[in-house]
Each structure stands twice: as structure tokens, then as C-alpha cells.
N, C-alpha and C positions, 0 to 999 in steps of 0.2 A: 777337235775344233768346235767351237760354239756356233750353233746354227739357229737363227729365228725361223720357224716353221710358218711361212704365210706366202701368199701371192703378192710379190712387191709391186707389181704394176697395178693389180686390182686394188691394193691397199691405198696407193698413192692417188689413183683415180677416184676412189669412193669414200676414203676415210681420212686421209692426211689433212689436217687443218679443217675438217668437216664434221666428222662424227666419232664417238667413242667405238672402240671394238675390243671385245673380249676374245683372247686366243688361249684356248685350253692347250696344255702340255706344248706350249710355244717353244720351249727350251728343253728338249727331250733329256731325260737323266740328268737334270740340272743338279749340280752339287754347289751350294752357296760357298763362295770364295772367302768369305769373312764371317766369323761367328758373332754372336751377341757380346760374348767376353772379349774378343778382339776389337770390336768396335768401342766398347767401354774403355779399352786400353787407349785408343786412339783419342778418345774425347778427354782424357785426362792430360793430353800434350798441349802446351802453350800454343804451338804454331798452328794447331787444327782448329778449324771453325766448327764448333758443335753448339747445340741448344738442347734443352730438355723443356717439353710442354706437359703440364700436368692439369688433369682436370679434377677439381675438388669439390664438384657439385653438379647442378643440372648444366648440360652442355649448351642449353639455350641462353644461359646467363653468362654475360661478359665477365662477371666477378668470379666466376667459377674457374676460369682459365688463368694459369700462371706460367710465365716463361722465364727461363733461366739461361744464361750464356756460359759456356765452358772457358778455360778448362775446369774439370770437375774433379773433386776428391772422390775416393771410393765410396764414401758414405752417401754421395748423391744418388747412387743406384739402388738405395734401399728406400722405398716409398710405399705409403699406405694407399695411395689413390692411383687410378689409372694414369700412366705416364708414357711419354714417347721421347727416345734419344734420336736426334737427328745429327749426322755428320756430313758435312759438305766435302765435295771434291775428293772422295776416297779413291777415285781413279788414279789421282795424282800422287797418292800415297802408297798404294799397293798394285804391283803388276797384275796380280790376279784379278783385281777389279777392273783394271784398265782393259783387260782382255774382253770385257762385256761390251766394249765400244763397237766391237766387230758384229754385233747382233744388228746394229743400225747401220751397217756400212753402206747401205743403199741410199742414205741421206747424205748430203754434202757434209764433210767435216767441219766446215766453217759454222754450221748450224748447231753443233754440238756444244752444250754448255758444260755439264760435269755429271758425274753419277754420285748422287746422294744416297747414303744408306742409312736406314732407320731401323731401331728396335722399338717395339712397343710391347708393354705388359698386357695382361688380360683386360680388355676394355679400352686400351689406349688408343690414341689417334691425336690429330691436330685440329680436329673439328670440322664443320662444314665450311669449305673456302672454295675459291677458284684461282687460277694461276694464268699468267701471261705468257706462257710457253707450252710447248708440246712436250709430252712425257710418256715414256713407256714404264709402267710399274711391273717390275718383275718380282714375283713372290719367291722369297727365300725360305727360311725356316717356318714351320708353323702355318697358320692360316690367317687370313685377314679378309673381313667383310668390305666390300667397296659399294657405296651407294652413288649413284649418277643422278645429278639433279639438273637445275634449268640453266639456260644460257645467261651469262652475266656480262656486265660491262661497268664503266665508271660510274653509272646511275644506280646500280644494284645497292640496296640498303645494307649496311654492315653493323655488327655490334660496336658499341663504344669501347674498344680494347686499345690501349696504347701501344701494343706490340704485335698482335695477331690480327689478321684481315679475316674475321669469322663472319659468315653470313647471317643477317638477322632473321632470314627466311630460307628454308631448304625445301624444294619441291622433289621428292624422291621419285625418279622415273623408271629406274631399274636398280636392281641389287644383285651382286655377285659375290660368291665366296671363293677366293683365290687359294690355291694350294701351290706347293714348291713346283716351280717350272711354268706356271701360269703367267700370262702377261695380259695387262689392261692398258690400252691406249686412250689417252685423254688429250683432246686438242685445246687450245687456248680458249679461255672464257667459259668452260663447261664446269659446272659445280660438281664437287666430289668430296666423298667423306669416308675416310678409312677407319674401321674398327677392328682391333686385333681380337682374334679368338684364341685365348691362351697367349703365351709368348710367341712372338713372330718378328721376322725381318723382312724388309723390302727394300729392293734396289731400284732407285728412281733415275732412270736415263733421261735427262732434261736436255731440251733443244731450244735455244734462245733465238730471237730475231731482233735485228736493230729497230729502233724506233723510227717511224717515218719521219719524224721531225729531225732526227739526227742525219738521216739519208738526205733529206732536202737540203739541210744546212751544208753538208759536205758536198754535195753535187753543185750547189750554187757558188760555194767558196772556189771550188776547182775551176768552174766556168768563168768566174770573175777574173782569175789569174791568167786565163787563156785569152780573154777578149782584148781586142785593141780598143784604145781610149776613143779612136775616131768613130767607131760603131754607134749610130744613132737610130732611134725609132724612125721607121719610114711610114709614110701615109700617101704614097703615090696612088692616084686614081680615086681620091676621096670626092664626095659630093659637096656641092656648096652648102655652107650653114646659113640658117635664117636667124640664129641667135649667136652672135660671136662669143658670148661668155659661157655658152653651154657646153658641158662635157657629155657627149652622147654615148649610148651603149655600143655603138659601132667602133668608137675610138678605143674603148676598153678591150672589146674583143680583138681588134687589130693589134694591140700590145700584148695580150695574153697569147695570141697566136705566134707572134715573133718570139716570145719568151719560150713558148713550148718547143719551137724550132731549135733554139739555143740549147735547151735542156736534153733534147733527144738527138741531136747531131753526134755522129761518130767523132769521139775525140778521146783524149787520154782519160780512161775511166779508172785509173788507179786508186782514185779515192774510195771506191767501193771495198775492193780488197783490203785496203789499209784499215778501213772502218770495222769491218766484220772480223778481223784477226787482231785486233787491240787487245792487250792484256796489261796486267800490273807487273809482269815479271820483270825482274832486274837483270840487266845484261852482265856477263861475268866481269869481274875486276881484271886488273893487269896480270898478276901472277897466274890466276886461274886460267885466263885467256891464253897465255903462253903455253901452259901445260896441255891444254886442249889440242892447240895447233901442233904441238910436238906429237901428241898421240895419234893424230891423222895419219901419220906416216909409218906406224908400226903394223907389221904384218899380223893378221888375226885379230886385230882390234875391231870394235864396232862403234857406229855412231848411232845415237837414238834420239828421238824427240824428248825434249826436256819436259819435266813434269808441268802441266799447265801451258805449254807452249801452243800457239796456233800458227800453223803453216797452211798456206793455199797458193795456187798458181793459176795463171790466165794465159792461155795460148794465143798469141798474136800472130801476124802474118810471117814475120821473119824472126821472132824472138819469143821468149817465155818470160813473163813477168811473175817473179816469185814474191809472196808476201809472207812476212814473219814478224808476229807481235806488233803489228801496226805499222810496219816499215815495208818498202819494196824496192826491188832491184831488177834490171833486165838481164838476161842471160841468153846464151845460144840455145838452139833447139836440141843440143845434146844432153841438157839436164832433165829432160821430160821423163825418161825411164827410171832414173834414180828418185825423181821426186814422186812418181807413182808408187815405187816400192816403199819410200820412207812414210808417205801419208797413209798408205794401206796397212803396212806392218809395223810402222813405228821404229824400225831399225834398218840399217844400211851397212853391209859389209865394207871394210876397208883393208887396204888402201883402195880408193876409188880412182876411177879413170882421171887422167890429168885434166880433162875437159870440165871436171866437176870440182876442182880445187877451189875455184872462186866462189861456188855455190856454197860449199861446206864452210867456207871462211865466213860468208855473209851470215849463215845460220848460227854459227857459234857466236859471232859478234853481236847478234841480236838476242842472244839467250835462248834460242830455240832448239839447240842441239847440244847433247852431251856425248862425250867420247869415252869410251872404255879405256883405262889406263891413265886418264887424267885425274891427278889427286887434287881434291878440293881443300882449300884452307879451312 
């Protein structure tokens, strides 16, 4: 079983979303689950998202950087300049890579984005940059130097490149050479720059967060549906005005106070779970849906989370609200244990208890569950 060697409570209190952290031998006896050759094979497939970044000159020059998108022919992997192949969502393609999710199992699953795997030739990398997500960089084959730079935001100057967000200036504040099994955590907004020493691979376990603008929009939309049309702004106890046309600061403060009360009152908060579990996954078509429903009742079969599926749940007073790929449904408390198992292990033995039949039906219908024995068209 894969284990990330760190004090989870200390890490969350001191480093998560705050400071970078180097963890030597964080995954003891780590054996990279995919090789550079296998990664190249994936990048040749049409349905796989892949890119190649190549540096043909001085890294500080935008003109030196070239980006290409896959799928790639075999000839694309023979280059005379330092280059890097990046393949997104490899955890959705290979079970062995999906197992790496367990390394960060102490972070809520709804925060997990995907596991990107990169191969870099000697000197390869994607230049100095910063990301808007948390990432654990797990070193696979070979070695890679990581330089840690300054804090960045929307005002940080970038090189004028059409495809890559390369920093115009990089203030190196720390440098580490990672070997197989080492992990470097990088919080959002911290500049970093990876440079391969010889050929190397890296597994990037990335965590997304919803934009505050999206959260605010969803929250307000949900509250608007719930508010009665007769609810008006109240201003009982106001003081006499000396200028009838003036809007004073106290009026605005009063309105903001009542708005805050509306936004923070306990109500149906399903909007949050629906937002953070949204995906582009397509629900199964009619024949496939019927085959999966049939397989639910076969002894010895298993249900597993579909590739790219997002499932979460929220405990209420008398129910459990389950979220799957952006939709939600209320169930009885008996679905809690199966949900814990499914979200932690990714699989669920079948046939399940009769009390979970409705849950499994919901997950299948939303495209979040696959059943062994179901034949795909």
C-alpha cells in the first residue's frame, strides 16, 4: 500500500496553502507505475490530452519556447533541444496511477483535480511559472531540479508567449534536487521551475479549488430561488435624515448586513457540492445503462468509480445528500458506509444491500459508476 510519510496535522496547519515543503523519501521504495515509453504511447492516442514543450534557446526569451498539442507521431519524441512531454489525467487512464490518489487521502476528494505525468529530457522543463492550484510533485525515474521562487498573482509580469504563462522574472529562493520517491509540495501562487537532470519522469498530483466568483454566483442563485418575493429591505429604527436625497453610509451598511444574514443562514446548501463535483463526463446511453443495471445483481461483481467521476456526500440531520458529477440526491442514512468505502477505495462489492439500490442507480445514471460485467458498446 502506498503511504506518504508526513505528519498530516502538522502539514495542514503549517504548509497547506501556505508554504512549499520538501519531503525526502516521502514514498518509500516507490516504483513509478508508468515509464517514459508508456507515457509516450498514451500521448499518441487521440482521446488523451497531451502537450510537448520545447526550449530552443535562452529560457528567458519567449521566442525560445514552443508548445505542441497531441496526439503525437513517434517521430515527435526525437528532438535536438530540451523538451518535456506532459500527459493530463493519467489517473483516469491507468489504475496503477490512480492508486497514487491515496497518497493525499487526507485532503477531501472533491479538491483533487487529476494526476499529470511528465517526461523530460536532459535540461527539459516548462520554464519558470506559477499555478493556481496545490500540487504534490512526486519524482519518478531519474532526477529533477526544482527551483522555488517568489509569490505571484495576477499582476506578476509574464513573457509575451501565446500559449505558456512564463514568468518575466524569477527570484530563486530555494533549490532542491528530487530523486525517486521524493515529494515537493507547492501551494498556489508560488513560482517554481523544474529542470531535468538526464531523462526523468514526475507525477503531479494536483488539487483544484473553485473560483470565488463561481461560489458567490452559485450561492446567490440558490438563495434567490429560496427567497419569498415579499421579503423587503428593512430599516426599522433609523434616524431622521437632514437631506432627503442623500444615501448615507448607514443605509448601505444596513443593506449589506441583511444580505450577509441571507447568505449565511442555514438553508439548502446543495449548490456547493454540485459545483465542486461538476465534470464534463457524459452519462451512459440507454443500452449501456440497462447493461449496468443488470450487472448490479450478479454475485461477485463489483462497482467502481468511473474514470473522471466526482462523488461526494454531505451528512444532514436525517439524510445524506449525495453529489455525483454536478447533480445531487437525498438518501437515507444507510448509504453512509457504502459511500465511505466507495470514495476511499474506488470500488464496492456487489450485490449491495437493498437499501443501497437507489444510490447505485443514481450513481450509474449520472455516469459516476461502472459495474463489472457490464458490456460497453
